[in-house]
C-alpha positions, -999 to 999 in steps of 0.1 A, spaced: 142 185 -175 130 174 -141 117 199 -112 115 180 -77 112 201 -44 117 239 -54 99 266 -49 71 275 -72 76 315 -93 56 337 -88 41 353 -118 61 361 -143 90 347 -126 115 318 -139 111 286 -127 145 290 -111 136 321 -94 142 320 -54 170 347 -57 179 373 -33 162 406 -42 182 422 -67 199 394 -81 202 388 -118 183 363 -134 206 357 -165 223 324 -173 253 314 -148 269 283 -132 248 268 -109 279 261 -90 303 291 -84 299 320 -108 327 348 -120 319 386 -117 299 395 -153 316 424 -173 293 445 -200 271 418 -221 279 417 -256 254 427 -282 245 393 -293 244 382 -256 222 410 -250 200 400 -280 198 362 -270 188 371 -231 164 396 -241 144 364 -261 140 342 -229 151 345 -194 147 308 -192 184 305 -207 176 297 -240 198 312 -268 169 319 -296 173 327 -331 155 334 -361 157 299 -388 141 294 -419 127 259 -418 130 232 -445 107 203 -434 77 196 -410 86 210 -378 65 212 -348 64 241 -314 82 227 -282 55 244 -266 23 243 -278 28 212 -295 14 221 -328 25 225 -367 41 257 -373 32 266 -403 52 288 -424 88 290 -434 102 308 -400 108 295 -367 128 302 -334 152 275 -325 176 275 -292 209 270 -303 219 253 -271 187 228 -268 171 225 -299 136 239 -281 114 257 -312 91 277 -311 65 298 -328 73 333 -324 32 338 -305 45 311 -282 80 325 -273 71 352 -247 50 321 -229 75 293 -227 84 281 -195 104 251 -202 140 258 -195 169 253 -212 191 219 -209 221 245 -196 197 254 -170 182 225 -155 207 217 -127 193 252 -113 159 236 -106 174 212 -86 167 212 -52 183 178 -38 207 165 -66 202 125 -70 226 106 -93 205 84 -121 213 50 -129 215 44 -168 213 12 -186 203 4 -225 172 23 -241 148 2 -253 137 7 -290 103 26 -281 100 59 -299 116 85 -278 129 120 -275 166 126 -257 154 151 -227 190 172 -234 188 174 -270 155 171 -274 160 148 -305 143 116 -310 164 87 -299 155 63 -326 181 48 -348 209 58 -321 224 48 -290 205 54 -260 207 55 -222 174 54 -195 173 58 -165 160 26 -144 142 50 -116 124 75 -137 115 91 -172 146 103 -184 159 92 -221 192 104 -240 216 96 -263 247 84 -251 264 114 -259 242 135 -241 242 112 -210 273 135 -190 250 163 -197 221 155 -178 218 169 -143 213 149 -111 175 152 -110 162 119 -104 136 110 -81 147 111 -42 131 78 -29 147 76 5 159 95 36 197 94 40 197 116 74 210 144 56 177 154 37 150 146 55 117 164 39 80 171 58 70 172 26 74 157 -7 68 179 -46 56 166 -77 85 156 -94 83 169 -128 94 156 -162 93 170 -193 77 145 -224 78 111 -235 42 109 -223 17 83 -233 -2 90 -263 -36 109 -255 -25 123 -219 -46 155 -206 -33 184 -190 -47 180 -152 -54 223 -152 -70 229 -188 -81 191 -196 -69 194 -234 -45 167 -246 -7 174 -235 11 146 -249 26 146 -282 40 124 -309 63 146 -324 85 165 -301 96 164 -262 64 180 -248 44 183 -217 52 178 -180 43 144 -160 50 138 -119 70 107 -118 53 101 -88 14 104 -87 15 103 -126 -4 134 -132 4 153 -166 3 190 -178 13 215 -201 46 235 -197 26 263 -191 -2 248 -165 19 227 -142 30 256 -126 0 263 -112 -11 231 -96 1 226 -57 32 218 -51 26 187 -27 23 155 -42 2 128 -32 14 100 -45 -19 95 -67 -39 63 -72 -8 42 -61 -4 58 -29 -22 30 -6 8 3 -23 43 31 -30 61 29 -3 66 63 7 103 82 4 100 95 39 93 60 54 128 48 39 165 51 52 196 43 37 231 54 44 243 54 13 276 76 10 298 51 -3 275 38 -25 262 39 -59 223 41 -69 231 14 -85 237 -5 -55 213 12 -33 186 -4 -54 203 -35 -61 200 -32 -103 221 -61 -117 254 -50 -129 253 -75 -155 223 -52 -174 245 -24 -177 268 -21 -210 303 -19 -218 299 18 -228 284 29 -198 317 22 -177 332 46 -202 306 69 -205 326 98 -208 353 84 -228 344 80 -262 342 109 -291 314 132 -277 297 149 -308 280 180 -305 241 174 -312 233 209 -318 261 220 -340 256 206 -376 230 225 -391 222 202 -408 211 177 -382 184 208 -367 149 210 -378 159 243 -398 180 262 -418 198 253 -446 220 225 -456 246 248 -474 277 249 -453 293 271 -469 315 294 -452 313 272 -423 344 253 -403 343 227 -377 364 228 -343 373 204 -320 368 218 -285 377 200 -255 372 210 -223 407 200 -206 441 183 -207 420 150 -196 396 154 -222 425 155 -251 438 124 -231 404 101 -239 398 120 -272 366 131 -259 355 164 -273 324 186 -290 325 198 -325 314 234 -331 302 245 -365 308 280 -364 310 309 -400 347 308 -415 352 347 -400 337 352 -367 349 370 -336 367 352 -311 344 362 -279 315 341 -303 337 311 -305 339 308 -269 304 315 -268 296 287 -292 321 269 -276 301 272 -241 272 262 -257 283 229 -270 290 222 -231 261 233 -218 272 260 -194 256 288 -191 281 314 -184 294 343 -204 321 341 -227 343 366 -209 350 344 -185 364 316 -206 391 316 -237 404 289 -262 435 279 -265 449 264 -297 455 229 -288 497 220 -294 502 258 -300 516 278 -273 496 313 -280 459 316 -268 432 324 -290 424 363 -277 422 392 -294 453 388 -309 452 378 -351 453 343 -356 457 334 -395 438 371 -399 449 368 -440 435 403 -445 405 403 -423 400 428 -395 417 426 -362 393 414 -340 386 386 -365 403 352 -372 401 331 -407 409 294 -407 418 276 -438 405 246 -450 416 210 -440 409 189 -408 389 204 -377 413 223 -354 415 215 -319 409 240 -293 409 236 -256 382 257 -233 396 275 -203 385 294 -172 401 328 -171 418 333 -133 396 355 -111 402 379 -83 370 375 -67 342 346 -75 306 349 -74 294 320 -47 260 304 -47 253 289 -12 222 268 -11 197 263 13 174 241 4 185 215 32 177 243 58 144 237 47 136 273 38 120 291 8 150 310 -12 169 287 -35 204 303 -27 221 331 -13 250 347 -37 278 355 -17 312 373 -31 343 355 -17 376 373 -18 413 360 -9 405 362 32 372 346 30 369 313 48 344 288 52 332 302 87 332 336 76 310 326 48 288 307 73 282 335 91 276 361 65 250 338 44 228 332 82 228 364 83 217 372 50 188 342 59 176 365 91 196 332 114 214 356 132 208 340 164 222 304 154 257 292 167 273 293 133 301 261 150 265 240 144 265 243 104 288 233 77 291 242 42 294 212 21 307 206 -15 284 189 -39 296 176 -71 259 169 -93 273 143 -123 248 122 -131 260 93 -128 268 98 -88 268 127 -64 299 132 -44 296 151 -12 328 166 11 323 184 42 347 217 40 369 226 68 361 257 88 400 273 79 395 263 45 400 294 20 374 290 -4 387 319 -31 418 289 -30 392 262 -33 378 274 -62 411 278 -81 423 248 -70 388 230 -87 398 253 -122 436 241 -112 429 207 -114 404 210 -144 431 229 -163 464 214 -152 468 189 -127 440 163 -144 453 131 -135 450 142 -94 415 155 -98 390 122 -83 360 136 -100 347 132 -138 378 157 -152 363 184 -179 354 223 -179 314 212 -175 322 197 -143 331 234 -129 295 235 -135 279 210 -118 298 217 -84 273 232 -58 280 248 -22 254 238 8 253 250 36 238 224 64 234 223 104 254 198 119 248 165 132 259 136 149 239 112 126 248 73 136 265 50 108 241 18 102 243 2 71 224 -27 63 237 -54 41 224 -92 34 248 -119 28 238 -153 9 257 -178 -1 270 -189 31 262 -226 44 230 -232 58 221 -245 92 249 -231 111 249 -214 144 253 -172 152 291 -183 162 295 -205 135 285 -180 111 310 -151 124 337 -170 123 333 -177 83 329 -140 78 362 -134 96 378 -164 81 370 -151 46 361 -117 47 379 -101 78 353 -84 92 362 -64 125 340 -76 148 339 -42 168 317 -28 137 298 -54 126 269 -71 144 248 -101 125 214 -88 134 195 -115 114 201 -152 107 179 -173 85 196 -208 84 177 -225 59 187 -203 38 224 -199 46 218 -157 50 228 -134 76 221 -94 77 245 -75 88 248 -40 109 279 -22 98 288 10 120 313 23 96 311 31 61 346 22 47 338 -9 61 309 -16 47 317 -9 13 350 -34 21 327 -63 29 301 -52 4 326 -55 -29 349 -82 -12 320 -109 -6 312 -106 -42 348 -119 -53 341 -144 -26 330 -183 -30 331 -202 8 327 -242 -3 327 -237 -40 298 -214 -38 294 -175 -47 287 -154 -21 257 -124 -27 262 -90 -12 230 -67 -10 225 -33 8 194 -33 23 168 0 30 159 3 64 119 10 65 104 28 92 72 13 100 69 48 127 62 69 94 40 42 76 4 60 72 -26 38 94 -39 26 58 -7 20 41 -4 -15 24 28 -11 2 32 -40 -26 67 -62 -23 72 -70 -59 93 -98 -72 102 -102 -105 120 -126 -123 143 -111 -158 147 -147 -170 111 -151 -177 91 -144 -202 122 -135 -230 128 -97 -225 97 -93 -213 109 -97 -177 131 -69 -177 109 -44 -191 84 -52 -166 111 -47 -142 116 -17 -156 79 -7 -155 73 -8 -119 109 9 -105 96 36 -124 61 33 -111 67 27 -76 95 34 -50 126 10 -64 134 -3 -28 100 -22 -33 111 -39 -64 135 -68 -62 151 -84 -84 153 -124 -81 186 -131 -100 199 -112 -70 197 -131 -40 163 -143 -47 129 -137 -28 152 -135 5 161 -100 3 128 -87 1 110 -102 30 141 -93 48 131 -57 41 97 -58 45 101 -80 80 85 -51 100 59 -37 76 24 -48 97 10 -50 63 18 -55 28 12 -73 -4 33 -92 -30 32 -92 -68 52 -120 -84 62 -118 -119 76 -150 -134 58 -184 -138 46 -211 -114 80 -223 -109 87 -187 -94 60 -183 -75 65 -218 -58 97 -202 -50 83 -170 -33 60 -196 -15 84 -215 -4 109 -189 11 81 -172 29 67 -201 46 105 -205 60 109 -169 73 68 -160 82 75 -163 119 99 -132 115 73 -109 97 50 -86 114 27 -97 82 26 -132 82 -1 -138 60 7 -113 29 -17 -116 0 -1 -129 -36 -10 -121 -71 11 -128 -100 21 -114 -134 21 -150 -160 57 -148 -173 61 -184 -176 52 -210 -199 19 -224 -182 11 -202 -160 -17 -225 -145 -18 -207 -110 -27 -176 -125 -49 -184 -151 -70 -197 -119 -68 -166 -103 -79 -143 -134 -44 -131 -143 -45 -139 -177 -26 -172 -196 6 -152 -202 20 -115 -201 12 -97 -236 24 -66 -230 3 -50 -205 6 -15 -191 24 -16 -159 0 6 -142 -34 -13 -153 -14 -40 -134 -9 -23 -104 -47 -7 -105 -55 -41 -106 -33 -54 -79 -51 -25 -58 -84 -39 -69 -81 -75 -63 -100 -97 -40 -84 -122 -14 -89 -153 -14 -74 -186 -1 -56 -217 -11 -44 -249 -3 -6 -260 -5 11 -293 5 39 -311 17 51 -337 -2 73 -362 10 93 -386 -2 109 -417 16 130 -433 -10 138 -468 -7 161 -492 -25 137 -525 -30 150 -561 -38 136 -582 -64 114 -604 -37 101 -564 -24 117 -563 6 135 -533 21 175 -531 11 177 -499 35 177 -460 20 195 -449 -11 192 -411 4 175 -392 32 138 -384 31 127 -350 16 97 -326 13 90 -304 -14 61 -280 -10 33 -284 -43 7 -258 -54 -7 -272 -85 -2 -303 -90 15 -336 -88 26 -359 -114 33 -395 -121 45 -416 -152 38 -402 -185 30 -368 -176 66 -363 -158 80 -381 -182 75 -351 -210 83 -329 -187 118 -341 -179 127 -347 -216 116 -312 -220 141 -303 -190 167 -318 -206 167 -299 -237 164 -269 -227 193 -275 -203 214 -288 -235 200 -252 -250 189 -225 -230 190 -198 -249 163 -210 -275 137 -212 -247 131 -177 -244 92 -177 -255 59 -194 -247 52 -204 -286 91 -220 -282 84 -241 -253 49 -253 -265 62 -268 -298 91 -284 -277 62 -301 -254 48 -312 -287 81 -326 -304 90 -349 -270 48 -359 -272 49 -372 -303 84 -391 -296 59 -408 -268 29 -422 -291 45 -457 -288 56 -458 -251 34 -482 -228 48 -483 -187 14 -497 -178 19 -475 -143 -7 -491 -126 12 -523 -119 42 -500 -106 19 -481 -82 -1 -487 -49 -26 -459 -40 -38 -452 -9 -65 -421 -2 -73 -410 33 -67 -445 43 -84 -465 21 -70 -488 -8 -79 -474 -46 -78 -498 -77 -63 -482 -100 -75 -484 -138 -51 -490 -169 -31 -455 -170 1 -441 -182 0 -411 -158 -15 -404 -121 -18 -369 -116 -31 -347 -85 -45 -316 -87 -48 -285 -64 -60 -259 -88 -87 -264 -117 -59 -261 -145 -34 -283 -155 -9 -282 -188 -14 -248 -198 -49 -244 -189 -61 -276 -196 -96 -288 -174 -81 -323 -167 -109 -328 -140 -136 -320 -161 -167 -298 -158 -193 -327 -159 -212 -337 -124 -206 -368 -104 -223 -378 -74 -195 -393 -63 -169 -365 -64 -175 -327 -51 -170 -297 -72 -130 -291 -67 -120 -260 -53 -81 -240 -44 -93 -241 -6 -114 -271 3 -82 -289 13 -90 -316 -10 -66 -331 -37 -83 -347 -69 -69 -377 -81 -70 -384 -123 -57 -406 -144 -44 -403 -181 -39 -436 -206 -14 -418 -228 -1 -393 -253 -31 -394 -275 -53 -391 -245 -31 -356 -231 -38 -343 -265 -74 -347 -262 -79 -333 -229 -53 -301 -242 -78 -298 -267 -105 -298 -245 -120 -328 -261 -117 -352 -231 -110 -352 -197 -92 -374 -170 -103 -405 -154 -114 -393 -124 -100 -418 -97 -107 -403 -61 -108 -373 -39 -85 -369 -4 -67 -347 19 -42 -380 29 -29 -397 0 -1 -424 2 13 -440 -28 37 -465 -32 63 -470 -60 78 -504 -72 103 -494 -97 120 -464 -106 97 -436 -119 94 -402 -135 77 -374 -111 75 -339 -115 61 -311 -89 49 -279 -103 68 -288 -134 98 -290 -121 109 -334 -131 132 -359 -120 133 -395 -117 126 -410 -83 135 -445 -65 110 -466 -50 101 -463 -21 67 -441 -1 54 -411 -12 32 -393 14 11 -362 8 -6 -339 35 -14 -306 39 13 -281 44 -2 -261 74 -25 -228 71 -38 -219 37 -18 -189 21 -35 -160 8 -37 -151 -31 -52 -121 -49 -79 -131 -73 -77 -107 -103 -117 -85 -99 -140 -92 -127 -149 -52 -123 -136 -32 -154 -107 -6 -137 -118 27 -133 -101 53 -152 -72 73 -130 -86 106 -113 -82 134 -138 -96 165 -124 -78 195 -107 -102 193 -81 -94 161 -65 -54 164 -66 -60 193 -47 -82 178 -23 -59 149 -19 -30 176 -18 -50 195 13 -55 162 31 -27 142 31 -26 109 50 -17 111 81 20 101 86 32 103 52 55 134 57 
């Protein structure tokens, strides 16, 4: 259950309060409701047990069980469990329960936001729908929030994900805490009472998914509703600063979440056999396993569900009342309505299961008896109604009331309902023509909106929805089932002439073309409409263009078509780019731009990507396999000050630095400081900057705190000009084999045996890339190829001529020549050494000098790696010229190739880059006092609306 942007309940009031005075708080559909006849005695008993939607019954415990309210062990044999969501409680805790049943969770959602489901990890988690352990079952998680569910439970989760951007229709002046229940880190303490509120045994405790504060379910309601984003607020991109016109795009597209990470089962999330997680008694944490006198029914919630074989298993006594049978079916589908508005139809038979006697075998007239055999199939239907009780939500009007209840009849139109709602809201002076009634379908996977016409009759609209759900399933555009009726809402919103502006970034185009040539390419391959599409930015060096599109359907067409288009044999990429409104950024804001290479570090890159999306705004986290670094830099082009976090190896860092250098002139912050999460094999740059030898599962929150406290340092970068020429045997030039090329170097540049080992490793990785997913294996391959070169002799000094700062340098007898920019080489080895030498200065990463070092062979390199020796110091300088007389292996920052004979020139690459060096100061613990939280909420930063 998550709670975001809602009113706080008064003392003794349900968290789903906000109703009109006199309105019932009993279970009801969050969409349209029906007039309720008198409740059955069983229903009245269950409602009196809890006013949060739970259907509580007393059970006998047969195994160790914990209370979901206080998380303490339940001593004795008696407990109280909700028959819908499996909420378990002490008897003494029942009157203090604040947790809302899963069937009522949609009523707490003010602004519906869909989830982005992906396969869950193997960590111990609890399902947010049925509250059971996920271990050993097929489970899903949301990539943006802390929602974890069984695959079977995912269709029943409500659309309560974090709201991470504005879309022009849901703008808010204040952001509330986004509470999520359970799955809290061990040892977390309540912000109110300071007692431990986490539990590893049950789904318990509340946590804000923006600021990270935690509290008990009974304590969080007294915390100030406004969220200050917590300790990381300076590096979080505030949702009010981000705008995305996302009507035709799913959240997966808006957050650039790779579709390849989604399993096949997600595409058919509602298509398989969906079994009831609460019906079988043996699966509960209570009750006897004796099933004597029980029968199991297959319940379908519509004709289309029958076609998909999508059902829920409902366990009921063999002798049961029809009303209780319908009630059990509603509980299985998490529908909180009363059973009087529904009926069960026997599948493949004409009769309906009403008060008529079916297979009674001498039982009383108001009961039914079923024989042993295969589970009987039933279809759940909604009975037609002469009048409907419709809930109109006013959340987007920024009023305190949650919704207004309106009774609609045959003559009720959209216009008449709008007038009545405005009157009840005290807005009689407002012009009804300036308001719209919007139908919102709140699926857990996608939220869809439709503006209703003023003359449309609402009762017919509701019957049409039920009609689709009952008989005309094949033409319904929504996910089809009775439960979807429970997920349909109506909002009253003020009309506004919103300007459509969808920003796309297309990559994979031929480089170095003009604006006219790029537009011609797009018209030729994508048939873009020039009156709707404008090229706003060109990145000719990367072969990418930014488009601004003024039509939703045209934007969607271009987005999808580009993914299936090749130009000159290269696949195009298309990304939805959010707009960052710099006018709303706070004065001291410095959002963090995160790049993650999921291919680095085995599966760790994917987990880090997930962790940062949860802690930050997902719009500031970019996956490098989708469009590279350009997408993030283009998104942050107008942010006056930001920092960068690169999660990957040294090659990934060099990739980001290279793209940054080419687009620096287009950025408002031309010199963002860069930090590193080391996911590669060597990670030499990360070692120098104290980020560690490699990622070993550190908490992403701790990493972000370290980045926030890191100090800025400068680092030299170098240009290497390879002017390759074909040399004849007499040493004369014989023309160019290839045009000159320039490569940028950050760490080191090697020639000879060092580069040869890197080249052999590179070839081995290309042959079997699947095996190179761990640092341990990679280093083992390096050792193997090194042993194969033990008897190799190259005499590199005879094939090279070296000039440093215009001074000729005589080379000793060596097999490898290495130029160092940082004091770390080959996975942390100190090649230069720490001994003092009067001929040379102490190396620094910002001294404008390169250290030239030689190695005599593989044995020498192994001794350096072991710390027994250092390299042969040759020179220091800022301008280096190398003459190569034979083809020779070379490598720049771990990227090797064979270099043809010619000239190689190394010189400084313009201004120094700013890096972040991890501070040695021990991190402070996260602020935990309620007094500090309230102080932050009372005085938010300027512009953080």
